[in-house]
C-alpha positions in Angstrom: 35.0 9.8 33.1 32.2 8.0 34.8 31.7 4.8 37.0 30.8 1.8 36.7 30.4 2.1 32.7 31.8 3.8 29.8 32.0 3.8 25.7 34.2 0.8 26.1 31.2 -1.2 27.4 30.7 -4.5 25.9 26.1 -4.7 26.4 24.5 -7.7 26.4 20.8 -8.3 27.3 19.2 -11.4 28.8 15.8 -11.0 27.4 16.4 -9.0 24.4 13.5 -10.7 22.2 11.0 -9.7 25.2 8.5 -6.8 24.4 10.4 -4.8 27.4 14.1 -6.1 25.7 13.0 -5.4 22.2 11.6 -1.7 23.4 14.5 -0.5 25.5 17.2 -2.5 23.4 16.0 0.3 20.4 16.3 2.7 22.9 20.0 1.9 24.6 21.0 1.7 20.7 19.6 5.0 19.7 21.6 6.8 22.8 24.9 5.2 21.2 25.0 1.9 23.5 27.5 -0.9 22.1 24.8 -3.7 22.2 26.9 -6.6 21.1 24.1 -9.6 21.6 20.9 -11.1 23.1 20.5 -14.0 25.2 17.9 -16.6 24.8 18.6 -20.1 24.7 15.6 -20.9 22.2 16.4 -18.4 19.7 19.6 -19.2 19.7 21.7 -18.7 16.5 19.0 -16.0 15.2 18.9 -12.4 15.4 17.0 -9.0 16.0 16.9 -6.1 13.5 16.5 -2.8 15.5 15.7 0.4 13.3 17.7 3.2 15.3 17.4 6.8 15.1 19.8 8.3 17.4 18.7 10.8 20.4 20.4 12.0 23.1 24.2 13.5 23.1 26.3 13.0 20.5 23.1 11.9 18.3 23.9 13.9 15.6 27.8 11.9 15.3 25.6 8.8 14.7 24.2 7.6 11.6 20.3 6.4 11.8 19.9 3.1 10.3 19.1 -0.5 11.0 21.8 -2.5 13.8 21.5 -5.8 13.7 21.9 -8.0 17.0 22.9 -11.5 17.5 21.0 -13.8 20.0 23.4 -16.2 21.6 22.2 -19.1 24.1 24.0 -18.4 26.8 25.8 -15.6 28.7 29.0 -17.5 28.2 28.5 -18.4 25.0 27.4 -14.2 24.4 30.4 -13.2 26.4 33.0 -15.6 24.3 32.5 -14.3 21.1 31.8 -10.6 21.7 33.8 -9.8 24.6 30.6 -8.8 26.3 31.7 -7.3 29.9 27.7 -6.0 30.9 24.8 -7.6 30.8 21.0 -5.6 31.6 18.3 -8.2 32.7 15.4 -8.0 30.7 13.2 -11.3 32.4 9.9 -11.9 34.4 10.8 -12.0 38.2 10.1 -15.9 38.3 13.7 -16.4 35.9 15.8 -13.3 37.1 17.5 -14.7 39.7 18.8 -17.9 37.4 19.7 -14.9 34.6 21.8 -13.1 37.1 23.4 -16.2 38.6 24.2 -17.3 34.8 25.3 -13.8 34.0 27.7 -13.7 37.2 29.2 -17.5 36.4 29.6 -16.4 32.7 32.1 -13.7 34.2 30.3 -10.6 33.5 31.7 -7.4 35.3 28.8 -5.5 35.6 25.5 -6.7 36.0 22.0 -4.3 35.7 18.9 -6.3 36.9 15.7 -4.2 35.6 13.1 -6.2 36.8 11.1 -5.5 39.5 8.8 -7.5 41.7 11.5 -10.3 42.4 10.6 -12.2 45.7 13.3 -11.1 48.4 15.2 -14.5 48.9 16.1 -14.7 44.9 17.4 -11.5 45.1 19.1 -12.0 48.6 20.6 -15.0 46.8 22.0 -13.0 43.5 23.2 -10.1 45.3 25.4 -12.1 47.8 26.8 -14.2 45.0 27.4 -11.4 42.6 29.4 -9.8 46.1 31.1 -12.9 46.5 32.5 -13.1 43.1 33.0 -9.5 42.5 30.3 -8.4 40.3 29.2 -5.0 40.1 25.2 -5.6 40.8 23.0 -2.7 40.1 19.4 -3.1 40.9 16.9 -4.9 41.1 14.0 -2.8 40.9 16.0 -0.2 39.0 16.3 1.9 36.2 19.6 0.6 35.1 23.0 3.2 34.7 23.6 6.4 32.3 26.8 8.0 31.1 25.8 10.9 29.1 26.8 10.6 26.0 28.6 7.4 26.6 27.0 4.4 27.6 23.0 3.9 28.5 22.3 0.6 30.1 18.4 0.1 31.2 15.6 2.4 31.0 16.3 5.8 31.9 15.7 8.5 28.8 19.2 9.5 27.5 18.2 13.1 26.0 17.0 14.6 29.6 20.6 15.7 30.3 24.3 16.0 28.5 27.5 15.3 30.2 29.1 17.5 32.8 30.6 17.3 36.2 27.9 16.0 38.9 27.3 12.4 40.0 23.8 11.1 41.1 22.5 7.9 43.2 19.2 7.7 43.8 16.6 4.7 45.0 14.2 6.6 42.9 13.9 6.4 39.2 11.4 9.2 38.4 13.3 11.4 40.8 16.4 10.2 39.2 14.8 11.5 35.7 13.9 14.7 37.9 17.0 15.9 39.3 18.4 15.1 35.7 16.1 17.4 34.0 16.9 19.7 37.1 20.6 20.2 36.6 20.6 19.3 32.9 22.5 22.6 32.2 25.3 21.0 34.3 25.4 17.7 32.7 26.6 14.5 34.7 29.8 12.0 35.0 27.6 9.1 35.5 23.3 8.4 36.9 22.5 5.5 38.6 19.4 4.4 40.1 20.4 1.7 42.7 16.6 0.6 43.0 14.1 0.4 45.6 14.0 -3.1 47.3 14.8 -4.5 50.9 17.7 -5.7 49.0 19.9 -4.0 46.6 23.3 -4.9 45.0 24.7 -1.3 44.7 24.5 0.6 47.6 24.6 4.6 48.2 27.7 4.0 50.2 29.7 2.3 47.1 28.5 4.8 44.7 29.7 7.6 46.8 32.9 6.1 46.8 33.2 5.7 43.2 31.8 9.2 42.9 34.7 10.4 45.3 37.3 8.5 43.4 36.3 9.7 39.9 38.5 13.3 39.0 35.7 14.0 37.0 32.9 14.4 39.4 32.7 17.7 41.7 29.6 17.5 43.2 27.2 14.4 44.1 23.6 14.5 44.4 21.7 12.0 46.4 18.4 10.6 46.7 17.0 8.6 49.2 13.4 8.0 50.3 11.7 6.9 53.6 12.3 2.9 54.7 15.5 1.5 55.9 18.3 3.0 57.3 20.2 3.4 54.1 20.9 7.1 54.6 21.9 6.9 58.0 24.8 4.8 56.9 25.6 6.9 54.0 25.5 9.8 56.5 28.0 8.2 58.6 30.0 7.2 55.4 30.4 10.6 54.2 31.5 12.0 57.4 34.4 10.1 57.5 35.4 9.5 53.9 34.1 12.3 51.4 35.9 15.2 50.5 33.5 16.4 47.7 30.0 18.3 48.3 27.0 16.2 48.5 23.9 17.4 48.6 20.1 15.2 49.1 16.5 15.0 48.7 14.2 12.3 51.0 11.2 11.1 49.6 8.8 11.0 51.8 7.8 13.7 54.6 4.8 12.8 54.6 4.5 9.5 54.5 2.4 7.9 57.2 4.0 5.6 59.6 3.7 1.9 59.1 2.6 1.8 55.6 4.8 0.9 52.5 4.9 3.5 49.9 6.1 2.8 46.6 9.4 0.7 46.8 8.9 -2.2 49.1 11.9 -1.4 50.5 10.4 2.1 52.0 8.0 1.4 55.2 8.3 2.6 58.1 8.5 1.2 61.7 7.7 3.5 64.7 10.6 6.1 64.6 13.3 4.2 62.2 13.3 4.6 59.1 11.4 8.3 58.9 12.1 11.2 56.4 13.2 13.6 59.1 15.5 10.7 61.0 17.8 10.2 57.3 17.1 14.3 57.1 18.9 14.7 60.4 21.5 12.2 60.2 23.0 13.7 56.5 22.4 17.6 58.2 24.7 16.9 60.9 27.4 15.8 58.8 27.3 18.7 56.6 24.9 17.4 54.0 23.1 19.9 52.1 19.4 18.6 52.0 16.2 19.9 49.7 12.5 19.8 50.9 11.9 19.4 47.5 13.4 18.4 44.3 13.6 22.1 42.6 15.2 23.6 46.1 17.4 20.6 46.4 18.8 21.8 42.5 19.2 24.7 43.8 21.2 23.6 46.5 23.4 21.5 44.3 24.2 24.9 42.3 25.3 26.9 45.0 27.3 24.1 46.3 29.1 23.9 43.0 29.8 27.8 42.6 31.0 27.1 46.2 33.4 24.6 45.8 
């Protein structure tokens, strides 16, 4: 199994005709994702042809060749004509709020917003709207979500790892990729990059709960970073609800106080939001915490072997 997406997901791409949209649509198709349409009001009724060279898990079972993807004038039209239930947003920051709200209004069930640099007030508006409407929103400013061998929605390379029995949730895109690589021989049910902005649609707790309820996930790797209190809140949730082992890594032990490091949400104020405080909270509830990604991978192997 997997969480939030699987081989039955029918995906549309908002912004598919732009340069980033075309590049990553090609990669998603090559990974076996069932992309059924794109959205661009100015190019409705046209189509885009993608040359696909399959890669990643299951590539040997997929043929290379050209794939023609239709372009629709709206998400509602795309959903009505294709039965799409997942959308991924590749549009500039100024238009991301409207794109997200359009997808939510159209009845999309899972919405992945890749765009970075979205104003916080815009993100707050569409994140709240998604919660009100019961839409699973991932992002913004995230690499997306991948269930290896089934579906890849976003920008995560599909050939890092294969299917397995680990789950991964991360604030950081690049650290997502690194832990996927470090544990590639074990494989993953789903890897989800929730994004590092101050306001995101899916939290560590949301992902932990989904992995806890997934019978095919045996262990969860959680990647956090300095800033905010998401990891502390996750620790409290783990102590009350999680029966599966969780191994964690927190980026930013050497970060100076009061400075934004990378993500907009990674800012430390006084003693709040430090890597040490997060580590203390997680270790207090039995989470094994690595001080490097490689050490975290070793801890995950040990915890899985002891399960």
